[in-house]
VMD Tcl script that draws the C-alpha trace (Angstrom):
set ca {
  {-26.87 -53.00 9.68}
  {-23.99 -54.60 7.63}
  {-23.84 -54.09 4.01}
  {-22.76 -57.30 3.15}
  {-23.15 -60.07 0.90}
  {-24.41 -60.75 -2.84}
  {-21.11 -60.87 -4.50}
  {-21.32 -59.37 -8.31}
  {-19.50 -60.79 -11.13}
  {-17.56 -57.81 -13.47}
  {-19.51 -56.62 -17.13}
  {-17.44 -54.84 -19.49}
  {-17.36 -51.26 -18.62}
  {-17.32 -47.53 -20.53}
  {-13.28 -47.93 -19.53}
  {-12.87 -50.58 -22.30}
  {-14.97 -48.44 -24.79}
  {-17.59 -51.89 -25.33}
  {-20.51 -51.32 -26.16}
  {-21.47 -55.23 -26.38}
  {-24.70 -56.71 -25.13}
  {-24.43 -57.13 -21.00}
  {-23.98 -60.91 -21.00}
  {-26.67 -62.61 -18.39}
  {-26.06 -62.64 -15.21}
  {-23.10 -60.17 -15.15}
  {-23.09 -56.83 -13.24}
  {-22.01 -53.46 -13.66}
  {-18.87 -52.02 -12.30}
  {-17.44 -48.94 -10.96}
  {-16.68 -46.25 -13.64}
  {-13.21 -45.23 -14.95}
  {-11.80 -42.49 -12.73}
  {-11.89 -39.16 -14.74}
  {-14.48 -39.92 -17.18}
  {-15.41 -36.50 -19.01}
  {-19.21 -37.43 -18.40}
  {-18.88 -37.28 -14.45}
  {-17.22 -34.28 -13.94}
  {-19.34 -31.63 -11.78}
  {-20.01 -29.56 -14.82}
  {-21.65 -32.28 -16.71}
  {-23.21 -33.67 -13.45}
  {-24.79 -30.25 -12.80}
  {-26.19 -30.27 -16.35}
  {-27.61 -33.66 -16.31}
  {-29.42 -32.68 -13.26}
  {-27.87 -34.78 -10.61}
  {-28.09 -32.53 -7.54}
  {-26.83 -34.84 -4.42}
  {-23.51 -35.66 -3.68}
  {-22.11 -39.10 -6.00}
  {-21.08 -42.05 -3.55}
  {-21.21 -44.58 -6.15}
  {-20.79 -44.73 -10.00}
  {-21.42 -47.70 -12.13}
  {-20.63 -48.06 -15.92}
  {-22.70 -50.99 -18.35}
  {-23.74 -51.41 -21.68}
  {-26.54 -53.46 -23.34}
  {-27.89 -53.70 -26.55}
  {-29.21 -50.28 -25.98}
  {-26.38 -48.76 -25.52}
  {-23.86 -47.46 -22.49}
  {-24.96 -46.29 -19.59}
  {-23.83 -44.65 -16.07}
  {-25.92 -45.12 -13.06}
  {-25.42 -42.97 -10.15}
  {-26.04 -43.14 -6.30}
  {-26.06 -40.09 -4.39}
  {-26.70 -39.67 -0.63}
  {-26.50 -36.61 1.27}
  {-24.78 -38.46 4.29}
  {-25.92 -35.69 6.65}
  {-26.88 -37.67 9.75}
  {-23.71 -39.54 10.70}
  {-24.25 -42.53 13.81}
  {-21.68 -44.47 15.26}
  {-23.08 -47.57 12.97}
  {-24.17 -46.02 9.99}
  {-23.93 -42.70 7.74}
  {-27.12 -41.69 6.81}
  {-28.65 -39.03 4.88}
  {-31.83 -37.02 4.88}
  {-32.48 -37.86 1.22}
  {-31.09 -39.92 -1.42}
  {-31.21 -40.21 -5.27}
  {-30.37 -42.35 -8.10}
  {-30.16 -41.51 -11.84}
  {-29.27 -43.76 -14.88}
  {-28.11 -41.91 -17.72}
  {-27.16 -43.22 -21.20}
  {-23.97 -42.17 -22.68}
  {-23.84 -39.94 -25.99}
  {-21.66 -40.94 -29.28}
  {-19.46 -38.35 -28.33}
  {-18.51 -39.75 -25.10}
  {-19.06 -36.62 -22.93}
  {-22.76 -36.25 -23.02}
  {-25.43 -38.06 -20.71}
  {-29.19 -38.04 -21.76}
  {-31.69 -38.67 -18.70}
  {-33.43 -42.04 -18.97}
  {-35.11 -42.33 -15.04}
  {-34.13 -41.20 -11.93}
  {-35.62 -41.48 -7.98}
  {-35.34 -39.64 -4.97}
  {-36.45 -40.49 -1.55}
  {-36.72 -39.20 2.13}
  {-37.11 -40.82 5.60}
  {-40.06 -40.33 7.23}
  {-40.31 -38.18 10.23}
  {-39.95 -40.34 12.81}
  {-36.95 -42.24 11.54}
  {-33.43 -41.73 11.75}
  {-32.48 -41.97 8.14}
  {-32.00 -43.87 4.71}
  {-29.02 -45.17 2.82}
  {-28.65 -47.47 -0.08}
  {-27.31 -50.89 0.34}
  {-24.69 -50.74 -2.27}
  {-23.85 -54.55 -2.05}
  {-27.25 -55.37 -3.02}
  {-27.51 -53.42 -5.98}
  {-27.61 -55.49 -9.27}
  {-27.29 -54.77 -12.91}
  {-28.16 -57.89 -14.60}
  {-30.31 -58.75 -17.77}
  {-32.82 -61.28 -16.02}
  {-35.29 -61.87 -18.55}
  {-32.83 -62.49 -21.48}
  {-34.05 -59.56 -23.39}
  {-30.66 -58.02 -24.01}
  {-31.84 -55.15 -21.94}
  {-30.13 -54.74 -18.41}
  {-32.94 -55.00 -15.37}
  {-31.35 -52.30 -12.53}
  {-32.49 -53.18 -9.28}
  {-31.69 -50.81 -6.20}
  {-32.05 -51.53 -2.70}
  {-32.12 -48.90 0.20}
  {-32.93 -48.94 3.73}
  {-34.86 -46.98 6.61}
  {-33.20 -47.08 9.82}
  {-35.07 -46.25 13.39}
  {-33.64 -44.22 15.97}
  {-32.23 -45.91 19.37}
  {-31.95 -42.51 21.77}
  {-30.52 -39.41 20.54}
  {-27.17 -40.80 18.89}
  {-27.89 -44.05 17.86}
  {-29.76 -46.14 15.32}
  {-31.02 -49.58 15.77}
  {-29.08 -52.02 14.78}
  {-31.23 -54.86 14.20}
  {-32.67 -56.66 11.01}
  {-35.84 -56.96 12.09}
  {-36.58 -53.56 12.99}
  {-37.56 -50.59 10.09}
  {-38.23 -50.84 6.54}
  {-36.45 -51.48 2.91}
  {-37.19 -50.56 -0.44}
  {-36.33 -52.70 -3.63}
  {-36.54 -50.61 -6.83}
  {-36.62 -52.43 -10.52}
  {-36.53 -50.60 -13.28}
  {-37.34 -52.88 -16.44}
  {-37.78 -51.45 -19.98}
  {-37.77 -48.03 -18.45}
  {-40.56 -49.09 -15.98}
  {-40.41 -48.96 -12.05}
  {-41.35 -51.63 -10.21}
  {-41.39 -51.11 -6.16}
  {-41.48 -53.59 -3.39}
  {-41.67 -52.14 0.12}
  {-41.49 -53.82 3.10}
  {-41.67 -53.35 6.94}
  {-40.21 -55.78 9.41}
  {-41.11 -56.30 13.07}
  {-40.13 -59.14 15.81}
  {-43.68 -60.33 15.52}
  {-45.33 -62.08 12.58}
  {-48.19 -59.40 12.60}
  {-45.50 -56.73 12.32}
  {-44.07 -57.99 9.02}
  {-45.58 -56.45 5.63}
  {-44.16 -56.80 2.09}
  {-46.21 -55.21 -0.50}
  {-45.52 -54.30 -4.61}
  {-46.94 -51.59 -6.47}
  {-49.17 -52.50 -9.59}
  {-45.91 -52.34 -11.70}
  {-43.99 -55.21 -10.18}
  {-46.97 -57.79 -11.03}
  {-46.93 -56.67 -14.50}
  {-42.86 -57.64 -14.58}
  {-42.23 -60.82 -16.25}
  {-42.38 -63.78 -14.31}
  {-38.31 -64.48 -14.35}
  {-38.08 -61.23 -12.75}
  {-40.46 -61.41 -10.53}
  {-39.45 -64.74 -9.31}
  {-35.63 -63.45 -9.18}
  {-36.84 -60.38 -6.62}
  {-38.59 -63.10 -4.33}
  {-35.21 -65.46 -4.60}
  {-33.14 -62.35 -3.59}
  {-35.56 -61.21 -0.48}
  {-35.04 -64.85 0.42}
  {-31.52 -64.96 0.25}
  {-31.51 -61.42 2.36}
  {-33.55 -62.92 4.77}
  {-31.41 -66.03 5.19}
  {-28.21 -63.78 5.06}
  {-29.54 -61.71 7.92}
  {-29.85 -58.65 6.15}
  {-33.37 -57.80 6.25}
  {-36.50 -59.70 8.21}
  {-38.95 -59.95 5.33}
  {-42.21 -61.36 5.80}
  {-41.76 -64.92 4.91}
  {-45.48 -66.24 5.58}
  {-46.06 -66.37 1.73}
  {-42.75 -67.41 0.83}
  {-41.37 -63.97 0.12}
  {-43.81 -63.13 -1.97}
  {-45.13 -59.53 -1.96}
  {-48.80 -58.50 -1.49}
  {-50.70 -56.05 -3.76}
  {-50.65 -52.60 -2.30}
  {-53.75 -52.01 -0.82}
  {-54.90 -47.87 -1.71}
  {-55.50 -46.08 1.47}
  {-58.63 -44.11 1.63}
}
mol new
graphics top color blue
foreach p $ca { graphics top sphere $p radius 0.5 }
foreach p [lrange $ca 0 end-1] q [lrange $ca 1 end] { graphics top cylinder $p $q radius 0.2 }
display resetview
């Protein structure tokens, strides 16, 4: 599947030394190369374990932040570089410009029968959605199924995807499974999603609809792309 679409505008980054509030509708930008808080020693001290492939910097009313995405990239296929583990972490940059304080982190892994996982970096957003002056990070990552021994199924109606949002530090997760038949597709969300402010919920629903229209993932659209509540397994 292509890593495409959702072009994003730039936000004032740490490279400029700006600590201004994030303008609504703007996005983070790649961190400046050589920033002291991103060297190997600083990342090890901060607890980031996987190889970093994306570094985003942004500022909001809480200060300056760094979002790191890590992929193991140990499962190469002709269609995609996949990983057996991914990691994302948000850090607040200290006033000294060299220290990192963890704010939140996630790790995830493909299932036993899946070929691997990777971030859909062009679908990541760092936007103040509800206008509270705090950026609401949105991460998207996709799980792929194998197609024989050395390929993956490159079909938007095969596999699953997760959309993870952090609002005021609390994590909300949407988990979607797709398929070629209506009954195969399912989109659910945890309780934290339904506790999000309405503008954030609506933004995520519009995001899924846009991804569907762009051929990026075959979401269940039977409820207008609104996720159903997770049902606890017995």
